[in-house]
C-alpha positions as CSV (number, residue, x, y, z in Angstrom):
1,M,47.8,-63.5,-27.6
2,F,47.9,-66.8,-26.0
3,N,51.3,-66.6,-25.4
4,T,50.9,-63.5,-23.4
5,L,48.4,-65.0,-21.2
6,K,50.5,-67.8,-20.8
7,A,53.1,-65.7,-19.2
8,L,51.1,-63.4,-17.1
9,F,49.3,-67.3,-15.6
10,R,52.8,-68.1,-15.2
11,A,52.3,-71.0,-16.9
12,T,54.9,-72.6,-18.4
13,T,55.3,-76.4,-18.6
14,E,55.3,-77.1,-22.4
15,K,54.2,-80.7,-23.0
16,A,52.1,-82.6,-26.1
17,P,48.6,-82.8,-25.7
18,E,47.0,-85.3,-23.9
19,P,44.8,-87.7,-25.9
20,N,40.9,-87.6,-25.0
21,T,40.3,-90.1,-21.9
22,G,36.7,-90.2,-23.0
23,R,35.4,-88.9,-19.2
24,P,32.3,-87.4,-19.1
25,V,32.6,-83.3,-19.0
26,A,32.0,-82.1,-15.4
27,A,29.4,-78.7,-15.5
28,G,32.1,-75.7,-16.1
29,L,35.1,-77.8,-16.5
30,P,36.8,-78.1,-19.8
31,M,37.0,-80.8,-21.9
32,G,39.5,-83.5,-20.8
33,V,39.2,-82.1,-17.6
34,S,37.8,-83.9,-14.0
35,Q,36.8,-83.0,-10.7
36,E,39.5,-86.0,-9.6
37,D,42.4,-83.6,-11.4
38,L,41.0,-80.8,-9.6
39,E,41.1,-82.1,-6.0
40,G,37.5,-83.5,-6.1
41,L,36.3,-79.5,-6.8
42,R,32.8,-79.4,-8.9
43,L,30.0,-77.2,-8.8
44,D,27.7,-77.5,-6.3
45,G,30.4,-79.6,-3.6
46,R,32.1,-77.8,-0.7
47,V,35.8,-77.3,0.2
48,N,37.4,-76.0,3.0
49,I,41.2,-74.6,2.5
50,K,43.7,-74.5,4.5
51,L,46.0,-71.5,4.6
52,I,48.1,-72.2,7.8
53,G,50.0,-69.4,9.4
54,L,48.6,-66.8,6.9
55,R,46.7,-65.4,10.2
56,A,50.2,-64.7,11.9
57,H,50.9,-62.0,9.3
58,P,48.7,-59.0,10.0
59,D,49.9,-56.9,6.5
60,A,48.5,-59.1,4.9
61,L,44.9,-57.7,3.5
62,F,43.6,-60.9,2.1
63,R,42.1,-62.6,5.4
64,W,40.8,-66.6,5.0
65,N,39.2,-69.0,7.9
66,D,40.6,-72.2,7.7
67,D,38.0,-74.3,9.6
68,D,34.6,-74.0,7.0
69,Y,33.9,-75.5,4.1
70,H,32.5,-73.3,1.8
71,H,30.0,-74.5,-1.0
72,I,31.1,-73.6,-4.3
73,A,28.2,-71.8,-6.4
74,A,29.2,-71.4,-9.9
75,V,32.0,-72.9,-11.6
76,G,34.0,-70.2,-14.1
77,H,35.7,-71.4,-17.2
78,V,38.3,-69.3,-19.3
79,D,40.0,-70.9,-22.6
80,L,43.2,-69.5,-23.5
81,G,43.8,-71.8,-26.3
82,Q,46.2,-74.5,-27.5
83,G,45.2,-76.2,-24.2
84,A,45.6,-74.2,-21.6
85,H,42.8,-72.9,-19.0
86,L,41.4,-71.3,-15.9
87,V,38.9,-72.9,-14.0
88,R,37.3,-70.5,-11.5
89,F,35.1,-71.9,-8.4
90,Y,33.4,-69.7,-6.8
91,L,32.4,-69.9,-3.2
92,D,29.6,-69.0,-1.1
93,N,31.6,-66.7,0.9
94,D,32.4,-64.0,-1.8
95,T,35.7,-65.4,-2.6
96,W,37.1,-67.7,-5.6
97,L,39.7,-70.4,-6.0
98,Q,41.0,-70.5,-9.5
99,A,43.6,-72.9,-10.6
100,N,45.2,-72.4,-13.8
101,I,45.5,-75.9,-15.9
102,E,47.6,-76.6,-19.2
103,N,47.3,-79.6,-21.3
104,G,45.2,-81.3,-18.6
105,Q,47.6,-80.6,-15.6
106,V,47.0,-78.1,-13.0
107,L,50.0,-76.0,-12.2
108,E,48.6,-73.7,-9.2
109,Y,46.0,-72.3,-7.7
110,K,45.2,-69.2,-6.5
111,L,42.3,-67.7,-3.6
112,F,41.1,-64.2,-4.2
113,D,38.7,-62.7,-2.2
114,F,36.0,-59.6,-4.1
115,Y,37.8,-57.2,-2.3
116,R,36.2,-54.1,-3.0
117,V,33.3,-54.1,-6.3
118,A,32.1,-50.8,-7.1
119,H,29.1,-50.7,-10.0
120,L,30.0,-48.5,-13.1
121,S,28.0,-46.9,-16.3
122,D,28.2,-47.7,-19.5
123,A,29.9,-44.2,-20.0
124,E,31.7,-44.6,-17.0
125,F,33.0,-48.5,-18.3
126,D,34.2,-47.3,-21.7
127,N,35.6,-44.2,-20.4
128,L,38.1,-47.1,-17.9
129,I,38.7,-49.3,-20.9
130,N,39.3,-47.3,-24.1
131,G,39.7,-43.2,-22.7
132,E,43.1,-41.8,-23.2
133,D,43.5,-40.6,-19.8
134,K,44.6,-42.6,-17.8
135,Q,43.9,-41.6,-14.2
136,P,46.5,-43.2,-11.0
137,D,45.5,-46.4,-9.7
138,S,43.5,-47.2,-12.7
139,I,43.5,-50.6,-14.3
140,G,46.8,-50.7,-16.2
141,A,49.1,-48.5,-14.2
142,Q,52.7,-49.2,-13.2
143,T,51.1,-49.4,-9.1
144,I,47.9,-49.8,-7.2
145,A,47.4,-48.2,-4.2
146,L,44.9,-49.9,-2.0
147,T,43.5,-49.1,0.9
148,S,42.2,-52.0,3.7
149,T,38.3,-52.0,3.9
150,T,38.6,-52.9,7.6
151,E,38.6,-50.7,10.5
152,E,42.2,-50.0,10.6
153,A,43.5,-47.1,8.3
154,R,46.2,-48.3,5.9
155,T,47.0,-48.9,2.1
156,C,49.1,-51.5,0.4
157,N,50.8,-50.4,-2.6
158,Y,51.1,-53.3,-5.2
159,Q,53.3,-53.9,-8.4
160,R,52.2,-54.8,-11.8
161,V,53.0,-58.0,-12.8
162,W,52.0,-57.3,-16.7
163,G,52.9,-55.7,-19.7
164,N,56.1,-53.3,-19.7
165,G,57.6,-53.3,-16.3
166,D,59.0,-49.4,-17.5
167,S,56.0,-48.4,-18.9
168,L,53.5,-46.3,-16.7
169,W,50.6,-47.7,-18.1
170,S,50.0,-50.9,-19.9
171,P,46.7,-52.1,-21.3
172,P,44.9,-54.5,-19.6
173,V,44.4,-58.2,-20.7
174,V,40.8,-59.4,-22.5
175,F,39.4,-62.3,-22.0
176,E,35.9,-63.9,-21.7
177,E,34.3,-66.4,-18.8
178,Q,31.7,-68.7,-19.0
179,V,30.0,-69.0,-15.6
180,M,27.8,-72.2,-15.1
181,T,25.9,-72.2,-11.7
182,T,23.7,-74.7,-9.9
183,E,20.6,-73.1,-11.5
184,S,22.2,-72.3,-14.8
185,V,20.3,-73.9,-17.8
186,S,23.6,-72.5,-20.1
187,A,26.6,-70.4,-19.0
188,R,26.7,-66.9,-18.3
189,H,29.1,-65.2,-20.6
190,V,31.6,-62.5,-18.7
191,A,34.1,-60.2,-20.5
192,H,37.2,-59.3,-18.9
193,H,39.6,-56.6,-18.7
194,A,42.0,-57.2,-16.2
195,M,45.4,-56.4,-14.7
196,L,47.2,-58.7,-12.2
197,Y,49.3,-56.9,-9.5
198,E,51.5,-58.2,-6.8
199,R,53.3,-57.7,-3.5
200,T,55.3,-58.9,-0.6
201,I,53.6,-59.8,2.5
202,E,55.6,-58.2,5.3
203,G,56.8,-61.2,7.2
204,A,56.4,-63.4,5.1
205,E,57.8,-65.6,2.6
206,R,54.8,-65.4,0.1
207,M,52.9,-62.8,-1.8
208,E,49.6,-61.1,-2.1
209,Y,47.9,-60.1,-5.2
210,L,45.5,-58.1,-6.5
211,L,43.9,-58.7,-9.8
212,L,42.4,-55.6,-10.8
213,S,39.0,-56.1,-13.4
214,A,37.1,-54.5,-15.9
215,E,33.7,-56.9,-16.3
216,S,30.6,-56.8,-18.7
217,D,28.2,-59.6,-18.6
218,G,27.2,-58.7,-21.9
219,E,23.7,-57.7,-20.3
220,G,24.4,-54.1,-19.6
221,S,26.0,-54.6,-16.3
222,F,29.3,-53.2,-15.7
223,M,31.7,-52.7,-12.9
224,V,35.5,-52.8,-11.6
225,V,36.8,-55.3,-9.1
226,H,39.7,-55.5,-6.5
227,N,40.7,-59.0,-6.4
228,V,43.3,-59.6,-3.6
229,G,44.4,-63.0,-3.2
230,V,47.2,-65.3,-2.7
231,D,48.9,-68.8,-3.6
232,V,47.0,-72.3,-2.6
233,A,49.0,-75.6,-2.5
234,S,47.2,-79.0,-4.0
235,V,47.3,-80.6,-0.8
236,D,46.0,-77.7,1.1
237,I,42.4,-78.3,-0.6
238,D,39.6,-80.5,0.9
239,A,36.8,-81.2,-1.8
240,M,34.1,-82.7,-1.0
């Protein structure tokens, strides 16, 4: 399972685990990882992210304002095992910044938008995850067509990144996230059944990602989320 997830999130660096530095654990972060390792990102902090040039490419569904600082209202942590982690910083504008970490080192950042969210019943969620009749554009399909949420009527097609590229359908990847908020006494647990897709933004040398995820919080809430995102360089993150 770990090797699969490492490949999925493009963690390719192989290094021996680093010793415990004795640094205090910040809220929501893995043991041995500090906010300094994450460009100063922290729960209840603020962050500005520069995506230079993205506005010049109207083909991108993902939109971002380079000028604003956003409050980090929650931090999510996914332990992938063997020193690999995902840390997600949830911002006050319904976006989230994900850090892919291995052996204490950040390998990459991706910024996602909750582009489309649909709440499901228990039966709908079960059928989406376990149903034998796989529908087009459902989680695990080879391609996903996503219609723009803006007034501009257009559809973008994304190709599956994970699983067997020749298969018309691949099972979603399952992982559990622990989420801390500024008001948390204890972490909230969210189970994800996810699949990653990508496409090239027309006229740009960058990819746009679609992370399609069916989620359950263990408290009777079920939803399917279309997260649209792009890569972010560490130098473009200004946290305080």
